[in-house]
Every structure is written in structure tokens, then in C-alpha cells.
C-alpha positions in Angstrom: 88.3 2.4 207.5 88.7 6.1 208.1 87.3 8.6 205.6 90.6 10.3 205.4 92.3 7.1 204.1 90.0 6.9 201.1 90.8 8.2 197.7 88.9 11.4 197.4 87.8 10.7 193.8 84.6 12.5 192.8 81.8 11.2 190.5 80.1 13.5 188.0 77.7 14.9 190.6 80.6 15.9 192.9 80.0 13.2 195.5 83.1 11.5 197.0 83.2 7.9 195.9 83.7 5.4 198.7 83.7 1.7 199.3 80.4 -0.2 199.9 81.7 -1.2 203.4 82.2 2.4 204.3 78.8 3.5 202.9 76.9 0.7 204.6 78.7 0.1 207.9 81.0 3.0 208.8 79.6 6.3 207.5 77.8 8.3 210.2 74.0 8.2 209.8 71.1 10.5 210.7 67.4 9.6 211.3 64.8 10.5 208.6 61.1 9.7 208.2 60.3 8.5 204.7 58.3 6.2 202.5 59.9 3.3 200.7 59.7 5.2 197.4 61.5 8.2 199.0 64.1 5.9 200.5 64.8 4.3 197.2 65.5 7.7 195.7 68.0 8.3 198.6 69.6 4.9 197.9 70.0 5.6 194.2 71.3 9.0 194.9 74.3 7.3 196.6 74.9 4.7 193.9 76.5 6.6 191.0 73.9 5.2 188.7 74.7 5.6 185.0 71.2 4.9 183.6 67.6 4.3 184.5 64.5 3.5 182.4 61.0 3.8 183.7 57.4 3.1 183.0 54.5 3.9 185.3 52.5 1.1 187.0 51.2 1.3 190.6 52.7 1.1 193.2 56.2 1.7 191.8 55.3 4.8 189.7 56.4 7.2 192.5 59.7 5.5 192.8 60.3 5.7 189.1 59.3 9.4 189.1 61.7 10.1 192.0 64.6 8.4 190.2 63.8 10.8 187.3 64.1 13.7 189.7 67.7 12.4 190.5 68.5 12.7 186.8 67.2 16.3 186.8 69.3 17.0 189.9 72.4 15.6 188.2 72.8 12.3 190.2 71.8 9.9 187.4 73.6 9.9 184.1 70.8 9.0 181.7 67.0 8.6 182.4 64.1 8.1 180.0 60.6 6.6 179.9 60.1 3.4 177.8 57.1 2.8 175.6 55.9 -0.1 177.8 57.2 -2.6 180.4 58.6 -5.0 177.8 60.4 -2.1 176.1 61.8 -0.8 179.4 63.4 -4.1 180.2 64.9 -4.4 176.7 66.2 -0.9 176.9 67.6 -1.5 180.4 69.5 -4.5 178.9 71.0 -2.3 176.2 72.2 0.2 178.7 73.8 -2.5 180.8 75.4 -4.3 177.9 77.0 -1.0 177.0 78.6 -0.9 180.5 76.3 1.3 182.4 75.3 0.7 186.0 71.5 0.5 185.4 68.4 0.3 187.6 64.7 0.1 186.9 61.5 -0.6 188.9 58.3 -2.5 188.2 55.2 -4.0 189.7 52.5 -6.7 189.1 51.2 -6.9 185.5 54.3 -4.9 184.4 56.5 -7.7 185.7 54.6 -10.3 183.7 54.5 -8.2 180.5 58.3 -7.9 180.7 58.9 -11.5 181.7 60.8 -12.7 178.5 63.5 -10.2 179.3 64.5 -11.5 182.7 66.1 -14.8 181.5 67.7 -12.8 178.7 69.2 -10.5 181.4 70.7 -13.5 183.1 71.8 -15.1 179.9 73.8 -12.0 178.9 75.2 -11.7 182.4 74.3 -8.1 183.0 74.4 -6.9 186.6 71.3 -4.7 186.3 69.1 -4.1 189.4 65.3 -4.4 189.3 63.4 -3.0 192.2 60.2 -5.1 192.3 57.4 -3.5 194.4 55.2 -6.5 194.5 51.4 -6.1 194.0 48.6 -8.3 192.8 48.4 -9.5 189.2 45.2 -9.7 187.2 43.3 -12.5 188.9 41.1 -10.4 189.1 42.5 -6.9 188.7 43.9 -5.4 191.9 46.6 -2.9 192.8 46.9 -4.1 196.3 49.9 -5.9 197.9 50.4 -9.5 196.9 53.7 -11.2 196.1 52.4 -13.9 193.7 54.5 -12.3 191.0 57.7 -13.4 192.8 56.9 -17.0 191.9 57.2 -16.2 188.2 60.7 -14.7 188.9 62.2 -17.7 190.7 63.7 -19.5 187.8 64.8 -16.7 185.6 68.4 -16.9 186.7 68.3 -13.6 188.6 69.4 -13.2 192.2 66.4 -12.3 194.4 66.6 -10.5 197.7 63.7 -9.5 199.9 63.5 -6.4 202.1 61.2 -6.2 205.1 61.1 -2.5 205.6 62.4 0.9 204.4 65.7 0.5 206.1 66.4 -2.8 204.5 65.3 -1.4 201.1 67.9 1.3 201.4 70.7 -0.9 202.5 69.9 -3.8 200.2 69.5 -1.8 197.1 73.0 -0.4 197.6 74.6 -3.7 198.4 72.8 -5.3 195.4 74.8 -3.4 192.9 78.1 -4.4 194.6 77.2 -8.1 194.7 75.8 -8.2 191.2 78.8 -6.5 189.8 81.4 -8.9 191.3 83.3 -10.5 188.4 82.6 -14.0 189.6 78.9 -13.3 190.0 77.8 -10.7 187.4 74.1 -11.6 187.0 71.0 -9.5 187.5 69.5 -8.9 190.9 65.9 -8.3 191.9 65.3 -6.5 195.2 61.8 -7.1 196.3 59.6 -5.2 198.7 55.9 -5.6 199.3 54.0 -2.8 197.5 52.2 -0.2 199.6 53.2 -2.0 202.9 56.7 -0.7 202.2 56.6 1.5 199.1 54.0 3.9 200.6 54.6 3.5 204.3 56.5 6.2 206.1 59.0 4.9 208.6 62.1 6.0 210.4 65.3 5.3 208.5 69.0 5.9 209.2 70.8 7.5 206.2 74.4 8.4 205.6 75.3 11.8 204.2 74.4 12.3 200.5 77.8 13.7 199.7 79.2 10.2 199.4 78.4 7.5 196.9 79.5 4.1 195.6 82.5 3.9 193.3 81.7 3.6 189.6 81.0 0.3 188.0 83.9 -1.1 186.0 82.4 -3.0 183.0 85.8 -4.1 181.8 86.1 -6.4 184.9 83.0 -8.3 183.7 83.1 -11.9 182.5 81.7 -10.6 179.2 83.1 -7.3 177.8 80.8 -4.3 177.2 79.6 -3.3 173.8 81.9 -0.4 172.7 83.5 0.8 169.5 85.8 -2.2 169.4 83.3 -4.9 170.6 80.2 -5.2 168.5 76.8 -6.4 169.7 77.5 -9.7 168.2 79.4 -10.7 171.3 76.2 -12.3 172.6 75.4 -14.2 169.4 77.7 -16.9 168.1 76.3 -18.4 164.9 77.4 -22.0 165.4 75.9 -22.1 168.9 72.8 -20.1 168.5 71.6 -20.6 165.0 72.4 -24.3 164.4 70.5 -27.3 165.8 73.3 -29.6 166.7 75.0 -31.2 169.7 77.4 -28.3 170.2 74.5 -25.9 170.4 72.7 -28.1 173.0 75.8 -28.5 175.1 76.7 -24.8 175.0 73.2 -23.7 176.1 73.0 -26.3 178.8 76.4 -25.5 180.3 75.7 -21.8 180.1 72.4 -22.2 182.1 74.3 -24.2 184.8 76.9 -21.5 184.8 74.3 -18.8 185.5 73.0 -20.7 188.4 76.5 -21.3 189.7 77.1 -17.6 189.5 74.0 -17.0 191.7 75.5 -19.5 194.2 78.8 -17.7 194.1 77.1 -14.6 195.4 76.5 -16.3 198.8 79.7 -15.1 200.6 79.2 -11.5 199.4 75.5 -11.5 200.4 76.4 -12.9 203.8 78.8 -10.0 204.3 76.7 -7.1 203.1 73.4 -8.4 204.4 75.0 -9.6 207.7 73.6 -13.0 207.1 71.2 -14.7 204.6 68.7 -15.3 207.4 67.9 -13.2 210.5 66.3 -14.8 213.6 64.1 -13.4 216.4 62.7 -15.1 219.5 63.6 -18.1 221.5 66.5 -20.0 219.8 65.4 -23.3 221.2 61.7 -22.9 220.3 59.9 -25.9 218.7 57.5 -23.6 216.9 59.2 -21.6 214.1 57.9 -19.1 211.6 59.8 -18.9 208.3 58.9 -15.8 206.3 60.2 -13.0 204.1 59.2 -9.3 203.6 56.4 -7.9 205.7 55.1 -11.4 206.5 58.2 -11.7 208.7 57.2 -8.5 210.4 53.7 -9.9 211.2 55.3 -13.1 212.4 57.4 -11.1 214.8 54.2 -9.5 216.2 52.7 -13.0 216.7 56.0 -14.1 218.4 55.7 -11.3 220.9 52.0 -12.1 221.7 52.7 -15.8 221.9 55.6 -15.1 224.3 53.1 -13.3 226.6 50.9 -16.4 226.5 53.8 -18.5 227.6 54.4 -20.2 224.2 57.9 -20.1 222.9 58.4 -19.3 219.2 61.0 -18.2 216.8 61.0 -16.2 213.5 63.4 -17.0 210.7 63.4 -14.2 208.2 64.9 -15.1 204.8 66.9 -12.2 203.3 67.7 -14.0 200.0 65.4 -16.2 197.9 67.9 -16.8 195.1 70.3 -18.0 196.2 68.1 -19.9 198.6 69.7 -20.2 202.1 69.5 -24.0 202.4 72.2 -24.5 205.0 71.1 -21.5 207.1 67.5 -22.5 207.1 68.3 -26.0 208.2 70.5 -24.7 211.0 67.9 -22.1 212.1 65.1 -24.7 212.2 67.1 -27.6 213.7 65.0 -27.6 216.9 61.7 -27.1 215.2 58.7 -29.5 215.7 56.4 -27.2 213.7 57.3 -24.8 210.9 54.7 -22.2 209.8 55.2 -20.3 206.6 53.0 -17.1 206.5 52.7 -15.6 203.0 51.1 -12.7 201.1 50.0 -14.9 198.1 47.5 -17.6 197.4 49.8 -20.3 195.9 52.4 -20.6 198.7 55.5 -20.3 196.7 57.7 -19.8 199.8 56.1 -22.9 201.5 57.1 -24.9 198.4 60.7 -23.6 198.7 60.9 -24.3 202.4 59.4 -27.8 202.0 61.8 -28.7 199.1 64.8 -27.3 201.0 64.1 -29.3 204.2 62.8 -32.5 202.5 64.5 -35.5 204.0 66.6 -33.3 206.4 64.0 -32.2 209.0 61.3 -34.0 210.9 59.4 -30.8 211.5 55.8 -30.6 210.3 55.6 -27.8 207.8 52.3 -25.8 207.7 52.0 -23.4 204.8 49.7 -21.0 206.5 48.3 -18.4 207.0 48.1 -17.2 203.4 46.4 -13.9 202.6 46.1 -12.5 199.1 44.7 -9.7 197.0 45.9 -7.0 199.4 44.4 -8.3 202.6 46.4 -7.6 205.8 47.8 -10.4 207.9 46.9 -9.7 211.5 49.1 -11.4 214.2 45.9 -13.0 215.5 45.6 -15.0 212.3 49.1 -16.4 212.8 48.5 -17.1 216.4 45.3 -19.0 215.6 47.2 -21.3 213.2 49.6 -22.1 216.0 46.8 -22.9 218.5 44.9 -25.0 215.9 47.8 -27.0 214.6 50.2 -27.7 217.5 49.9 -29.5 220.8 51.1 -26.5 222.9 48.9 -25.0 225.6 48.8 -21.5 226.8 51.3 -21.0 229.6 53.0 -24.3 228.9 
């Protein structure tokens, strides 16, 4: 699509509003060198964001601060600091219920303090975006990278995408608004990156011009109307359903929970388009040794893949771009030749190992090995992944 064929409608900051396809796939880009937090600011600058609420907690504090700078520069409609993480997520919900395109950020213990709000977000079908810069939670206290908190988010009814690097963070956080706001989807979305490994690492990133931005969100295309002068907040509370303990109440709540999960599944074709696939693969397509990973663990698996190739051992990396919806069909296809599947993770409980094992149960004969796992901020050297391969498979160097 040519820029000259687009409607030259401007948003309040004077940016030309364009389609998501143009912004992500067609607009010319230039190389920059930025941290993940700086890149998130650049992404939100191009999203015509109506509202953002923040609260500081490492390592997302810088990202929240930079989004505040966007408000001062005139790119974000409303911005303020909440009194705590629970308050932030409640206030975000209010903004979104009123029809605002809304974003916030959090990390670690802040995620857990706000946890009650996330199923509420899903239940009220608000398309808010949460940027989750994963870090350790208090077991014991650490501010280092660790994505254990993602396991708490899995069944909240939110979509969950996982970015590997700063480029993916930029592209995903733009696409996330578009997919979440689709009328047949319209549920919250969590865009996850590994704290510090991405949020504070400076990398090359290709950015389009900042004089273009996403078209504004239309809340009146939503499956639930926004709160306005004609639609009171009671739209979310129906007395016979919510306040009474009877069969109708049970049936209503059960069907609504299934509908939220169905909405997440309906996001699949949109996610496939804007993410260019729910999984990305690297390495030998016919390899019998496969690594399944997400985030920076997939980057380390790629490093191991390169070293193993030098040793004459064929391997393949399957990087999951989405966790909710989980890419069951794509994972099965990508691992169809696997004899061994390794799941490297940055957490102690192995939540992704559990997801992979459940997804492939009864469908694959591959041996699934949920290692290596590192936690508490430790790095995952490629050598640790390679050693797992040598210890748990029947391959020989040079075979």
C-alpha cells in the first residue's frame, strides 16, 4: 500500500495515522541503537495511546518514565502515577472501560501485587496492553531476570506474547494493540520481555519514521460498549447474574469464562499475520534434536545450535512467539522429526516445559527434557545447553 493512497488523517500530536500493515511491513526504516526501554518508548510514540498509568518497580521503571516523557511531549493523551501496583491496574481498567487505548508496564512483585486485576481485565473484555519486563519474585528478594512470574499469568484470560529482543519488542507492542482491539478478540494482551536482558540491553533496531502512528482505537466497535454519558458503569454488573446464587448465575459465569478463552483462540489468524507466524524456527529442519524456547532462552538456544553444528550435531530451535494462545498445531509440526526435545528456561519451575509436555502428550514420541533451567538472574551459557544434549542423547560429535 502506497503512503499516498492512505487517508492523511492526523492524530492529536500531528502524526499521520496509518494502517498496522503499513507501519510494520511497508514503511521505510532506519537503524538505531537503543535499550529495550528506549525502544518501548519509540513504539508507544507510534501507537496513538490515549492513556498510561505507571508505578516504579525495577526493571520497568525506566520504561514507565519514558512513556511519561511521551505525555510531556504530546504523544500520550493522559498519564499519571498510581498509588501502588494494584491501584495502577485498577486505574488502567477504568481508562480502558471508558474507551481509551491504554498501556502500562510492570515487573516481578508488582505483577503479583496486582494479580487480582488481570482476570478482571479479561472478564470485562478490555483490550489493554501490559508490558511485562520479567524479573525475579521474592523467593528470596532479587531484581535479576527470571520469568517465574509468567506462570502466574497463564490462566488469567489474557493473551501472552513473548519477545526475544528489542526489535521484537518494538514490533510486537505495536501489533498487540491491533490484535487485542479486534472486535472478535477484544481481550487484554501481555507482551513479555526478559528484564535487563532486553529492557537494559542496547541493540540495533530498525524503526520507521516517528511522523506516522496507528489509527485511533474505536471503542464503539467493541463487543461491550464503553462507559460514557449514555452508558453507566453498571454495564459490567447485572444483578441477577452477579449477586444471586442460582443456576442462571453459574451458567452465565461459566459460559463467559469459555467465551474469553475462545476470544484468545480467535486471535490466532491475526497473530499469525502480524507476527509472521506463531513460531519461528532456526537450524536443520530435519534435526532429531530440537530446542523449544521463548524470549532470551531462545537466543541462547540459537547459540548452542551454532556450536553444535560445528561439532557435526544437527539441531533445531523452535521459538514460541505466543504463549496464550499456545501454538499447539505449529509446535507439533515443528517438532515432527524430533527424537529429543529440550526446553531451556529462565525459571526454576519449568512452566514452559509443562506447557510443551501437555501440548504434545499422546501426539509425539519425542523424549522431552525440561532443561537447562536457570533462575534468580543467572545467565544461560550455550555450554550449559550443549552439555544437556551430550548427557541426554545418543549423538556423537561429528556423527
